[in-house]
N, C-alpha and C positions, 0 to 999 in steps of 0.2 A: 750237539756239542762238537766243536771243531777238534781236529787232531792235535794232541798235545805232545807229540814226539818231535824232537829236534832234528834238523838235517844232520846227516852223518858228519862227525868230526867237530860239531859245535860244542864248545866248552862253556859250562854255566857257572863255574866257581874258580876264582883266582886267589891264590895266596897273596898277602900284602907284598911279598918279595917278588911277585911276578908282574905287577902292573906298573903304571907311571901316570904322570899328570895329563898326558895327551889322550888317555883312554876314557874321558868323561862320558862319551856316548855309551860306552859299554859298562863301565864301573861306577858311573855317577861321580859327582864332584867329590864327595867325601871319600869314597873308595880310591879314586884315582890319586887324591892328595895324600891319603894315608900310605899308599904304595910309594909315592914320590918321596915322602919323608923317610920311609924305611930305606929306600935306595940311597938317601943322603946320609944314612948312618945315624939318624936322630932317634931318640928313645921312644919308640912307638910300641905299645903292647902288641904281641903277635895276634894275628887273626886272618880272616879271609873274607872275600866279597862275592856275593851272589849277583850275577849280572842283571842288567835291565832287560836282556833278552828273555831270561827266565820269568821275569815279571810280566812281560808282554804275553808270553805263552799262557801264564796263569790267568791273566785278565781276559784273554780271548776264549779260553776253553773252560775256565772254572776249575782246572786241575793243574797241579804242578807238572812240569815236564817229567817224563818217566825216568830220565837219567839223573834228575836233580838229587834225589835222596842218596843215591850211591856216591855222587860227587861230594855232597856235604859230609857224608860219613867218612870218606877218605881224608878230607881236609880236617875234620874234627879229630880223627885218629892222629894225624900228623901234629896237630896243635897240642893234643894231650901228651904225645911223646916229647915234644919240645918243652912243655911246661912241667913234665914229670908228675902229672896228676890227671885224674879222670873227671869228666863233667859230672858234677853233683855227687861224687863219691862221699861216703859217710864220714871218713876220718880226716881227709884233707881235700876238700872239693875244689875243682876248677869251676869258676863262675865266668859267664860271658855276658856281654851286652849285645843286643840286636837293635841296630839303628838303620833308619832309612837314609837314602843318599841319592837324590836325583841329579841329573846333569847340571841343572841350575839350582842355586840355593833357594830353598823354600822354608825359611826358618819357622819352626813351630807348626808347620802345616801337616806334617805326617808323623808317624809314630816311632817311638823308641821304648825299649824295655831293658832295664838294668838288672843285674844280679841273678840272671837265669842260671839255674842249677841248685838253688837253695830249696830245701824241703825240711820237713820235720826232723829228719835224720841228719842231713848235711849241715844244718844250722849249728848243731852241736859240734861237728868237726871244725867248722869255720871259727867258732868261739875258741876252741882249743888251739887251733893253728895260729890265730891272731893274738891269743892271750887276752882277749877282750870280749866278754860275754855281751856287753851292751852293744858293741859294734855289730856283732853277728845278728842279734835280734832286730836291730835298727835296719840292717840290710834286708832281712827277711820281710819285715813289714813293708818296706819300700817296693820289693818285688811284687807282693800280693796286691798292693795298691795300684802299681803301674800295669801289671798284668790284668787285673780285674777290669780296670777302666779301658785299656787299649785293646786287649785281646778278647775279653769276654763281654764287653759292652756294658759294664756296670756303671751307673751314674757316679761320677767322680766326687760329687758333693757328699755322698754317703760316707766315703772314707774320710773326707775332711772333717765331717761332723764327729765321727768317732775319735779322730785324732784330737780335736778340740775338747771333746768330753774327757779324754784321758789327761790332757794338760790341766783342765779345770779341776778334775779330781785330785790331781797332784798339787794344785795351786801354783802352777808355773805358767810362763807365757811363751817359752821357746822350746822347740823339739829337743834340743840338746840337754835340757834339764830332766828329761824323762830317763829313768834308770832301766836296767835290764828287766827287772820284774814288771815294770809298767809296759815295756815294749812286748814282753811275752803275752800279757793280757790283750794288748792291742792286736797282735797277730791272731789271737783267737777270735776277737771281734771282727777282724777283716775277713777271716775265713768264713765266718757265719754270714757276713754280707754277701760274699761270693756265692755261697750255697743258696741263699734265699733269692738273690736277684738273677743269677745265671742259671740256676737249676742244676748245678753240678758242683762237685768239690773242687777246690783248688788243686791242680794236677801235681802229684808228687814225683812223677817220672820226669827227670831233667830233659831228656830228649823230646818228650812230648811238649814240654814248655817251649823249647827252642823251635820246634817245627810249627807250633801254633803261632808263636811270635813272628816268625818269618812270613807266614800267610797273612797275618794282621798288617804287617808293613806293606806287603803287596797291595792289599785291599785299601789301605789308607791313601793310595795314589788317587783313587776315585772318591775319596771322602768329600763332603760338601765344602769344607774349608779349603782343601787343596785345590779343588776345581775353581772356586771363587778366586783364590790367589793367582792361579794360572791365567784366568781371564784378565785380571787386573794387570798382571805383568806380561801378558801376551806370550806365555810359554806354551808351546804345542802340547796338546793333550795325549799324543801318542808316544811319548818318550818312555814312559814307565820309570820306575825307581829301582835302583840297586839296593841290596841289603848287606850291611856290614856286620859280621860276627866277630867280636873283638874280646880277647881275654880281659877280665875286669882288673882294674887297679882302683884302689879305694882312697878317697879323700876324707872319709869319715872315720878314720882310725885314731883320732885324737888331735891335740893341738899342733903336733908336728906334721899333720896332714891337712889337705885342703884342695880346693878347686878354683879355677879362675878363667877369665877371658881376657885376652890381650890384643892390642892393635899395634902394628908397627908404626903407625902414624895416627893422628887424631882424625877419626872418620867424619867429624863435624867441621873441622877447619882445614885439615890437611897438614897441619904443623907437625914436625917431628918431635918426639918426646916419649915419655912413658905413659901409656894410656891403657886403662883396663880396670878390672875389679877382681878382688880375691876374697874368698870366704874360707876361713879355717873350719876344719872338722865337718866337711860337707861333701855331698856328691853333686854332680854337674847340674841336675835339675833344680837344686836349691838356689843357685845363682839366678836362673831364669825366673823361678817362681817368686823370688823376692820374699821368702819366708823369714829371712834374717838380713840385716843390713850388711852389705859388703864393705870392705875397705878399699881405698885406692890402691892400684897395683904397686905404686911406688912404696907403699908401706911394707910390701913383702921383703924389701931389703933389710928391714929391721927384724922381721919375723924369722926369715930363713935366708941368710945372705948367700949361702952356697947355691941354693935353688934359684934365687933371683939372678945371680950372675950368669948361671947357665942359661936361664930363660932369655936374658938380654942377648947373649951370644947366639942362641938359636933364632931369635927374632931377626937379628941382623942377617944371619945366614939365609933365612927364608925370604926376606925382602929382596936381597941381592939375587937369589935364585929365581924367584917369581917376577922380579923387576916391577913390583907393585905393592900397594898397601895389602898387608896380610892380616886376616882375622884368625886368632888362634884360641883353641880351647886346650887347657892343660889340667893335670891333676898332680898333686904331690902326695906320695904315699910314704909316710914316715921318713921324710927328708929326701926321697928319691923322686925326681921330676920325670913325668911321662907326658908325651904329646898325644892328644886325642883327636885333634882335627886342625886343619888349616885350610883356608880358602882365600881367594881374592876378595877383600872386604867391600861391603857396600859402603857408600859415602854420600855426603850431601853434594849438591851441585857445585857449591863453592870449593869444597875439598877436591872434587874431581879435577877442576881446572888447575888448582894450585899444585896438586900432586903430579899431574901430567908434565907441567913445566919443570917442577923440581927434578923429576926423574930424567928429563932431557939434560938438565944442567949437571946432573951427577954422572951422565954418560951411560946410564942403564938402558935407556931406550932412545930411538931417534924420533924425528918429527913425524914421520909416517905412522909409527906406532902410537905416538902421543895423541894423534887425531882419533885413534880408535878408543882412547880412554875417556873421551868426553862425547856428549851427544847434544843435538839441537834441543831436545826436551830439557836438558839440564840448563842450557843457555837461556831458554825461555823462562825457566824458573827464576833465574838471576835477574832478568830484565824487569819483572813486574814488582811494583811496590807490594808490601805485605803488612798485615796488621802485627802489632807488637804482641808476641805470644804471652807476655807477662801481664797484659791488661785484663781487668775484670770485664766480662762481657755478659750480655743477656740475649741469647739466641732466641729468635721468634719464628724462624722458618728456614727452609732449605729448598733450593731448586737445582737446576742443572748448571754446573760450572762451565759457562759458555765462553768467557773470555777472561783470562787470569788478571789478577791485580786486586788491590784493596782500595775501595772508594768510600768516602764519607761525605754526606751532604744533606740538605733539607729535602724532604720528599715533595716532589711536584708531580702533577698528574696530566699535564699537557705541555706541548713543545713551546707554545707562546710564553707560558709562565717560566719555563726553564730558561729561555733566552732572556726574558725580561729580568729575572732575578740574577742571572749570571752576569749580565751587563752592569748590574748594580753591585757587583762584587761578591754575591752569594755563591757558595758552592752547593750544587743541587744534585739529587739523584732523580732521574726521570723514571717514574713508576707508571706502567701501562699494563693493560691485559696482554696486549701484543703491540708491536710497533708496525708502522708502514712507512713508505717513502716520505710522506708528509711530515714525519717526525724527525727528519734528518737534522734540521736546525736545532731542535731540542736535544738530540743525541750528541751533537757536536758541543753544545753548551754545557751539557751535564758532565759530572765527574764519573758517573756510571749509570747503567741502565738495569732496571729490575722489571721483569714481566712475570705474570702469573700463568702465561701460556707459552708454547713454543719449545723448540729444542736447540741443539747445537748448530743446526743449519737454518734456523729461523731468521727472519729479516734482522731482528735485533742482534742475534749472535754474529751473523756474518758481517754486518756493518760495524759492530763494536770491535770485532777482531781487526777489521781493516783499519780502524782508527786508533787501535791500541787502547780502547776504552774497556774498563771493567764491566762485565755483564753477567748477571744471573738470570736465567730463563726458566720458565716452567715451574715456578714456585707455587704449586697448586693449592697449598694450604693457606695462601694469602688471598683474601677476597678483595679485589681491587674495584673500587667504585669511582670511576672518573667523573661522573656527574656531581656527586657529592664531595668529590676531592678528598677521599679518605681510603684507607686500607685497613681491613680488620684482620688481625693475626690470631692464631690459635689461642684459646683462652679468653677471647672476647675483647682484648685490648685493641683500641682504635688508634691508628696513626693518622693524624690530621695533616693536611698540607702545611708545610713549614716545620713539622717535627723532624728531628735529625735521625737518620738511620745510617747504618754501615753495611756494605755488602762485600763479600769475599768471592771474587770470580775464580779463585783457585780451588775452592771447596764447595761453592754454591750456598754458603751460609749467609743468613740475614740477621742483623743485630739491631736492637734498639739503641739509640744514642750514638755518641761518637767513640769509636775505637781508635786509639792512636795508630798512625801509619808510619812505617819505617821506609824511607825512600830507597830506590835502587841506585847504587853508584854506577852500575854497568850501563844503565840507560843514559846517565849523565855523561859517561865516557863516550857513548856512541853519538850523543848530541854535541860533543865537543866541549862540555862544561867541566869535565874532570880529566885529569891526566895522571898517568901512572906515578906513584910516589912511594912513600915509606910506611905509612900507617896501614892498618889492617884492610880498610876498604880499598886503598890504592894498590895494595898487594894483589887483591883479587882482580882489580882492573888491569894490572900489569899481566896477570896470567891470561885473562880473556883476550887482551890485546895481542899477546904472542900467539895464542891458539888461532885467532882469526887470521893473523899474518901467515901462519902455516897453511891454513885452509885455502887462503886466496892464492898462494903460490902453487898449490897442488891441484886445484879444481879445474875441470874442463867446462862444466856448465857455467854460463853467465847467469847473473841474477838481476832481474828487473823488478819494477814495482807496479802494483795496481794503484794508480793515483789519478784523481779527477780534477785537481786544481793545483795551482802553483805552490801553495803552502805544503800540501802533501808531497809534491814533487821535490821540494827543497829538503824536506825531512828525509825523504827516501835517499837523496844524494848523500846526506850526512851519514846515513846508515849503510852506505856502500852500494846503492843501486847503480846498475850499469845501463839505465834507460827505463822507460815506461813500457811495460808489456800489455797494459790494459788501461785505457782511459775510457770510462763509461760515460758517454755523452748524455745519457738520459738523466744522470745526476745533475747535469747543468741546467735542466729544465724544471727543477722543482722550485718551490717558493713562488715568487711573483711571476716567474716566467711560465708557470704551469698554465695559466690562463691563455697565454699565447698559443701553446701547443694544443690546448683544448679547442681554440678557435680554428686552428689548422685542421685538426681531425674532423671537426663538425662542419667545415666549410661546404656550402652547397654550390658555389660558383667558383670559376677560375679566378675572378677578381678578389674574392674573399681569401682564397688560398694564397694568391700572390702577395696580398697585403700582410698576411700572417708571416709568410716566409721573409718578406722584406724587413719586418720588425725583428725577426730572430737573427738574421745574417750578421749584423754588426756585433751583436752580443756574443755570438759564437766565435767570431773572428777575434774579439778581445780575449775570450777564454784561451784560445789557442796561442795567441801571441805571448800571453803570460806563461803558458805551459812550455812553449819552445824556449823562452828566455831562461826559465828555471832549469831546463834540462839541456842547455846549449851543448852541442857536440855529441849528444847521446840520442839513440833512437827513441821515438815516441809513437807507440801504436795506438791509434784512435779508433775505437769501435763506433761505427755509426749507430744511430738511435735504435735501441733494442728494449723498449719497455713492454710488458704485458699491457694491452690497451686500456684495461680498467684503471691503471694507475694514473692515467691522465684524463679520466672522465669523472663527472660528479657521481657520488654514490646514488645508485638507482633508488634505494629505499628512502633516503633523505629527500631526494628530488620528488618522488611520488607523494610523500607526506606534505611537502611544501605546496605542490599543485593542488592536492585535495583540500588543504586548509584555505588556500586562496579561493577555490571554487565555492566552498561552503560560506565564505565571508563575502563572496561576490566582489573580490578584489582583482585588479588587472594581473594576468599571469601568462600573457601570450608568449613571452620569451622563455619562461620556465617550461611551458607546455611544449614549445618547439624543441627545447633542449631535451625534455623527457622522451619525446618521440625519437630523437636521434640516438639517445642512449639506449633505448629499447632496440633500435635497429642494429646497433653495434654490440649489444650485450652478448657475452660469450659464457658458456658453461664452464669451460676450462681455458682461461686466458693464457696460461703458460704454454699451451699448445695451439694458440689461435693466431690472431693477426698481430704479429710482432716481428722484429728483426727485418730480414730482407723482404719479407712479405709486405710489411708496412711501407718500406721504401718503394716497392713496385706498385702498390695500390694508391699511394698518395703522391701524385706527380710533383716533382720538384723538391721533395723533402731531402733525399740523399744528395741531390745536386747542390742544394743550399749548403749542406754540411761540407761537402767536398770543396766548394768554392771558398768557404770560410777557412778551411785548412790551407788551401793553396795560397789565398791572399795573405794569411798570417805568416806562412813560410816565406813568401816574397818580401813581406815587410821586415822580417827578421834578417833576411839576407841583405836587404838594403841597409840595415843598421850594422852590417859586418858580423852578424851572428851566424851560427851554423846549425840551422834547424834540420832535423832528420826525421821527417814525418813518415808514418806508415799508416795506410788506410785499411781498416779491417771491416769486412762485410759479415754481419752476424746471421746465424741460423740458416745458413745455406744447406740445402738438401740435394741440389742438383746443379751441375755445371752451367746449365742454361740460365739459372737465376744470376749466377755470378757474372756470366758473360754480358748480360743486359746491363747490370749495374756498372760493370767495368767500362763498357762502351760509353755510357753516359759520363762516368767520372773522367775518363781520358779526354773527352771533349771539353769538359769544364776546365781541366788543368791546362789544356792547350789555350783556351780563351784567356785564362789568367796570365799565362806566359806571354801571349800577344799583347795584352793590356799593360803589363808591367815591364816587359823585356827581361824578365828574370828566368834563368834556366831552372826548372823544377824537376827533381827526380823523386817522385813520391811512389813508394812501393805499394802495391795493392794486393791484399791477401784475404783470407777468410778464417773464420772460426770453424773448427770441426767439433760440433757439439750435438750432432744427430747421428744415430747409427748408419743411416743411409749415406751421409757425407763420408763417414769413415770407410764404408764398404765401396764407395765409388771415388775414393781419394785420388786414384790414378787419373781419372777424367778431370776432376776438379783442379788438379795441379796444372792442367793445361792453361788455366786462366788465373792461377794464383801464384804470387811470388813468395808467399809464406803461408804456413798454417799455424794457428794457435789453438791448442786443444782447450775447449771450454768444458772442463771435466765436471763442473757442477751439473750442467744440463745433460751432458753425456751420461753421467751416472743415473740421473733421473729418468732419462728415456730408455736406457738399456735395462734398468731394473723395473721400469713401470711404476716408479715411486713418485708421489707428490711430496717433495722434501719438506713442504710446509706442514704436512699432516702426519707423515709416517713415524717420525721420531717420537712424537707424543703418544701415538696410538699403539704401536706394537714393537718398536725397536728395543725397548727394555726387555720384553719377553724373548726376543730373538737373541739378545746378548746373553741373557740368563741361560737359555737353552743351548748355547754354543753354536747357533746357526751363524751368527756373526762373532768374530773375534773382536772386531771393532766396526764402528759405523762406516759403510762404504762412502759416505759423504765426508768422513774425516780422513781416512787413508784409502788410497785408490784400490779398487777391486782388481787385482792383477789378472785374475783368470778371465773375467768378463770384460770390463771396461778397458783394462790394460791390454788385453789381446787386440781390441779394436784400435787402440792408440798405436801399438807396434805395427799392426797391419797397414794402417793408414800412413804411417811414417815411411814404411818400406815402399808402398805403392806410389806415394807422392814423389819420392826421390828417384824411383825408376823412370817416372815421366820427366821430372825436372831435378837433375842431380844437385843443383845448387839451392834447392828449396830450403828455406830457413824454417826451423821447427821450434815451437815453444809451447808453453802451457800457461794458462792464466786463470784457471779455476782455483778454488780453495786449496786444492791439493798441492799447489805450487809452493806452499810454505810448510807442508807437512813433512817431517823428517824422513819417515819411511818411504813416502811417495817420491821424494827427491832422489833417493837411490834408484827407484824404478825408472824415473825419467832419464837419469844418467845412463843406465843400462840400455834403455830404448833408443839412445842416440840423439835425443833432443839437444838443441843448441842452448836453450835458456829456460828458466822457470821464472814466473812472475807471481808476486805475492804482495800482501799488504806491507806498508813501510816497516811496521814493527816486527814483521817476520823475516825481513831481509837478512839480518845477522844469522838467524837460525838456518835459512836456506844456504847462505854462504858457507857456514860451517859444515852442513850436511853434504854439500856439493864437494867440499874438500875430502870429507870422510868417504864419500862414494868413490872418488877417484883413487883412494889409497886403501880401499877395503881389502882385507886379507882374511882368508878363511880361518886362519889360526887365531884371530883376535875375537874374543867374545867376553865382554865385561858387563854382563847383566847385573 
């Protein structure tokens, strides 16, 4: 057991009069804000806060710090002196609540105990003091119920069952109809439950009650629900929670008392007004538990005008002080208003954007602070269509939410059918066990993609996100039979081809039938189809428009697009792209062109190879002309061919079966046999680490030269047409400078030949991807031959971790996330300590060699909000991401440039 003594001078307990809102690390959010309201002179019940440092000592050692008990005793003495009564004294008891309060709001995840100090003796004194016997026994049964469940680990349902039995015996339906005699009997029942289930009597010593409750709050930090919530919200696990001990005020003293929750603005829409709930004759947990129907906060004006007016004034004071939407808990005790909590309130994505711009207009915050009040994740939520929440649905499965959005269409089980039906005007969902590059046409044609295998970085997921397509992957409960063109869902129901299904890429849910979809006005705005206006949708668009303008003025990082064709490039420009950071030329060789590449790879003679290259050259040139025209005046980084070899070869199993059948039938099969022999020769156990990238260009003579010629000739053609092509040639998978030098020498020669032939001056930058650890470690050498680096963080993550990204998410990532080994998948957000260290080291080494070296990133991380901040800090010049992620990257680049340590709006 580790030492539980604190360093000399460390203070573990703070009175509410001692803290302030900037001490959240130490006092937790609740304690810091209670102190702040006390400092503002607002009506806060007196109390004190036990710090997060005390919690950390307890969790590390299993014991409270040795000084804690004495500090708590001193503060309790001071509280008793101020209140003029002792904790749990028999005639006029002081009662306290013990509440959790971490730095970041974790509503309902940790423990609270009210009415501490009540016992068989003091309940009599409370009844006399209040002049209300029913109130006293109601408070006592609440304490035993909360203490039994929270502190002693008694199953909560046992208390609920006893309470329901008491109401049934009385023939009433609500708690408030139980009389004092009924509640006395209930207290006896509750104490028997505690004795039986916990193996001990309910403690009658008030100090023992308080000390045990404090420990229970400490321990609730590591409760299952709290840990799960922190993982989901990405809250660090080492913060610990503070504990707030507060003198009790009572909302259950009759109709002139009550409790409520208020918001200074609507957390759903951001609109100003009176928002919240109020419940007469109740304590705080009653509102949350929903045991009785609340009334709208506005009705408090008729119930208790004095308290209502005071509350409105306090809400205005708090919002102006915090300069943000505030979430408030309050209690009214016999006509006297008490403030129990305030915090910066959680809000929807739409409300976040509206409120940020409203506060700028009110002069409460500036543009820099406004950018810290919104996030790229919130913007992404606003961009994707969603299902109508009011619709009746029949859920039949759930997978991984791989690419957000809501998609409805007829189930189809191959790409050919998807394209065919789509061209006939049908909306389709492409359903596959898993997708591969041959499915690209079908994926483009489909409204969404559903697979029974794969994870967030599977082919389906990555491509879908790139296209802005809704995608649900890894729905393992769905049995996909592509041959019979059907899918069997749990329960045995069969979805035949042509049956309508709906998939939700934000939740991973799969539904039978058509679920109505609500379109996103924000995407319509980015597409130029909607302009700011007066109605509710346009008001949101106006707020998004203004925040994007703020971000664009503030950011240093430029944002480019990953785009492989003119259509995607034009969409990217509309979304604000400042160029193309990654054009993947292998995507240009799918479909009918794949056979040409197959002939090139399998060519036995120079003549066969030249024939294949000659056929590909004009097609490539046309691709690049269209791309340069779409991105005229902006940089276009073209990655030379980088496919794993197996993607352009026939399937070895299918080919083997075909040859075997032909032999058994004595049919001609010489071409297939020759092809099978070649495929066996080129077969790789791990194609992702095999003959691809620069290796393919060096092994197949003329391949890269053909692509460079196509780029150069396309650039010359655009210049002749008075265009402004700005091509950059990127060599993939380089591991050593010698590879790059050989390719560069060949490329420079080809460019010179095109210049001579066309008379056009061509300035084509040549650089490389940094996607292998060796490339990052030798970046200083590689920079001698490269004018730019683009970090391919997908492959760099794969090779640094030794992960096959197509396999690991489905096999063990879930367990790693649950065990806390990962806070988030390293393919989703960059691993700063490992992969990030290589990125920083390579950037620094490259610029030592070549100070003007341009640095970018083109992996999936280029559009991830948290990763964008890292790339800003690492000094990169741009990030590149899929067209639909461009607004998110723009916003986060602005936030990164204005990040301040004082802003934290989780």
